[in-house]
N, C-alpha and C positions, 0 to 999 in steps of 0.2 A: 297445156303449155303455160297457162297463167299461174298454176301452182308452182311450176319450176321457177318462174320469174319472181314470184313472191318469196320463195325459199332463198334464191340468190340475193335478192335485195335485203332480206332479213339477215343473211350472213354478213353482208358488207356493213350494214348498220350496227350489228352486234360487235363486229371487229373494231369499227371506228369508235363506237360508244364505249366499249370496254377499255380501249387504250386511252381515250380522253378522260374517263373516270379515274383510272389509275394515275395518270400523269398529273392531272389537276389536283387530286386529293393528296398525292405524295408531295407536291409542291407546297400546298397549304400547310401540311403537317411539318415539313422541313422548315418553313418560314417561322412556324410557331415554336420551333426548338424541340420537337418530338424526336426521340432517338431513332436511328436507322433500324435498330432491332425491333422496336415497337411497330414502326411503319411496315417492315417486312412481314411481321407476324400477323398484322391486322389488315391494313389498307391494301397491301399488295395481294395478300391471300384472298381477301374478299373481292377485290377489284378484278383479278384474273378469273375468278369464278362467277362474276356478276352475270355474264351471258347465260350460264347454266341456271342461275338463280331466277332471273327474270323470266326466262323461257319456261322453267318448270312451274312457276307460280301461274303464269299465263295459261299454260296447258291444263293445270289442275282446275283453274276457274272456268275454263272453256269445256270442261268435261272430258278432256283427252288425257286421262290419268296414265295411259300407257306411255305417252310422250313424256310426261312429268318424271316417271321413274326410269323409263328407258334412257332418257337423256343423261341422267346421272350415272347409271351403270355403264352405258355406252361410252360416256366421256372418260370414266376411270379406266376402261379397257383401252380406249384410244390413247389416253395419256401415256400409258406404259408401252403398249405394243407398237403404236404408230409413232408417237413423239420421241420416246427414248430410243426406239429402234432406228428411226430416221436420223436422229442426232448422233447416235453412236456409229452409224454407218458413215456419216460424214467425217467424224473425228472420234477416236476412242475416248471414252469418258472416264476421267479419273474420279474415283469414289472416295470422298472423305468418310472414312469408316466410322468415326465417332458420331458424326451427324446422321449417317444412314442407320446406325445401330439404334439411336433413340427415335428419330422421326419415322424411320422405316418400321420399327416395331409398333409404333403408335398407329401407323397406316394399316398394318396387319391386324391389330386388335380391333380397330374401328371397322374394318372390312368384315371380320368375323362376327362382330356384334350386329352389323347390318344384315348379314345372312340370317342370323337367328331372328331378327325382327321381321324379316320377310316371311318366315314360316307362320307368323301370327295371321298373315293374310291381308291385313290392312295397316298402313302406317297412319296412326291417328294422332290426336293432340298429346296423348301421354308419351308416345314415341318421340314426338317433336320436342317436348320438354326435356326428356332424357338426353336426346342428342345435343340440344343446345347447352344443357348443363355440362355435359362432357366437353363440349367445345370451349366453354368458359374456363373449365378446370385445366384443359390442355394449354390454352394461351397463358393463363395465370402462372401455372407451374413452369412452363418454358421460360417465361420472362423472369421469374424468380431465380431459377437455376442459372440462367445466363448472366444475371446481374451479380450472383454470388461468385461464379467462376466461369468466365467467358471461354467458350470452346468452339469447335468446328461448326456445330449447329447454329450458333449465334452468328458466326462469320458468314455462313451460307445465307441466312436471312438478310444480313446487311448487304451482301452482294446482290441479292434479288432486288433490293431497293435501288441500288446503284444502276441496275439494268434498265430502270425507268427514269431517264433524265427529265428534270422539270422543264417545262416549255418556257415559262416566263417568271419573273420575280414578283410581279404584281399580284397581290392576293385577290383583289376583286376580279382580275382577268382569269386567274386560275379557278376561282369560284364559278365564274361563268362557264369555263371549260368543263368543270366537274358536273354542273347542272345540265349542260348540253349533252355530256356523255350519258347521263342518266336518261334523258329524254330519248336519245338515239337507241338506247338499250330497250326501253319500253316499246318504242315503235318497231324496232327490229324483231323483238320477240313476238309481237303481235302478228307481224307479217309472216314470220317463220312458222309459227304454230298454225296459222290459217292455211298457208301453203302446204305444210306437212300433212295436215288433216285431209285436205283435198287430194293430195298425192296418194295417201293410204287408201282412200275410197276408190280412186281411179285404178290403182293397181290391185285392189281386192285383198290387201293385207291389213293386219292390225296396226293401230297407231303405235303400238309398242315396238314393232319392227322398224318403223320409220324413226322413232325416237332413239333406238339403239344404234342406228347407222347414220342416216343423213343428218338428223338434228344433232346427234352427239359429236360428229366430226365438225359441224359448223360452230357449235358453241365452244369447242376446244381450240378454235383458231388462235385466240390470244396466247394460250400456252404453247401452241405449235410455233407461232412466230417468235415468241420470246426464247424458246429452247433452241430453235434453229440458229438464231442470231448468237446465242450464247455458245453454241457448238462451234460456229465459225470463228468466234473470238477466243475459243478454247477456254471458256469459263464453264466447265462442266458442272461445278457445284451449283451454278445458277439454274441450269437445265434440270438437274436432279431435284433440287429444292423446290423448283417450280412445280414439277409433276407430283412429288410426294405431298407437298403442302396443298396442292389443288385437290388431290384425291381425298385428303382428310377433310378439307372444307366442303367438298361436294357432298359427302355423306352427312357430316355433323351439322353444317350450316344450311346447305340448300334443302336437303330432305327434312331437316329439323324445322326450318321456317315454313316450307311448303306444306308439310303435314299439319302444322298449326293453322295455316290458312284454310286448308280443306283436306279431309282424309284421302289417302291415296291407296286404292286397292292394288295388290300385287298380282299381275297377270300370271297364270300358271305356267305359260310358255317361258316367261322370264325366270321363274323359280326353278324350272326343270333344267335350264341350260345356261342362260347368260350370267347369272350370279356366280356360277361355278367357273366360268371363263374369267370373270373378274378376280376371283380368288386365285386361280392358277396364274394369271398375269402378275398379280401382286407377289406371289411366291417366287415366280421366275425372276422378277426384278431383284428381290432380296438375295436369291441364290447367286445371280450373276454379280451383284455388288460385293458379296462377301467371298466369292470363290477366288477372287484376285483383286489387285489394286485398281483395275479398270474394267469397264464394260467394253469389250473389244468390238471391232467391226463385224466379226463372225457372229458374236452374240447379238449385236444390233440387227444383223440380217435375219437371225432366227426369230427375234421379236417381230420384225416387220413382216416376215413370211407368215408368222402365226396370225397376224392381224388380217392379212389377205385371206388366209384359210378360214378365219372366223367370219368375215363378211360373206365369203362364199357359202359357208354352212348356213348362216342366217337366211341368205337368199334362197338356198335350196329348201330349207325347212318351211319357209313362208310360201313357197310355190306348191307344196304338197297339200 
């Protein structure tokens, strides 16, 4: 029972901390005259992935490597199947084809690279350096291209920034909010990892299973909240940009930083099944986005149904 309470408390703290971190840092950057494009590419991207980052680092340091890597893979799966599925089911999502073509292809390439890295067996410091270098190249090239010729991808990032209104005009107050958000993230991650580890032991399953399911959904709450609100406001580019950007950051930034902090062994069960679900989910999103001008309610229902089937399969495999 205590493990469930720790997990729920961790979720709430991560959600509150992530939102405070994003809003506070965006407010400070805006006050300093930083462009919406740069803010959307960096602060919003890092901020919405902050729960996954802090949780994965905490899990790795605690020796729960299955949670560290399962959190990222499970979050990427949930981002597409659960978040895009639920958002499209509410309102069909218009797809900015130019933006999806570029950032979607980057997401596909990064996902493929991650799968190859998994076959090495351990994500170590070398892997981390490669991933973080690729992240820097992606951010730098994207910013350069958008400054030369502004397009749909840049507009999508700017709309993501606008989806996080700044709470106050005072820089010291926003700095306090940002620091408070970081403190909540650390505390929430600590409680979540502790609760998840105990839950895994109590259920007799691996920590990777808990990371892929319970932890992954919890750390994806900021993306879920942002995308659902964007869908209600019919700002589909915000929802899509949020998910695609998050999936890129999850692999390049979170696994890059975490593997620098401590090597992450890749569980065989994850390599045999879950990474391929992540690949299939990424492919499905791109197919749906390019097959028409929208991701329809039917396609949203298919994605959501696939997520239910995935969770059911993980539960069934873990019980055997």
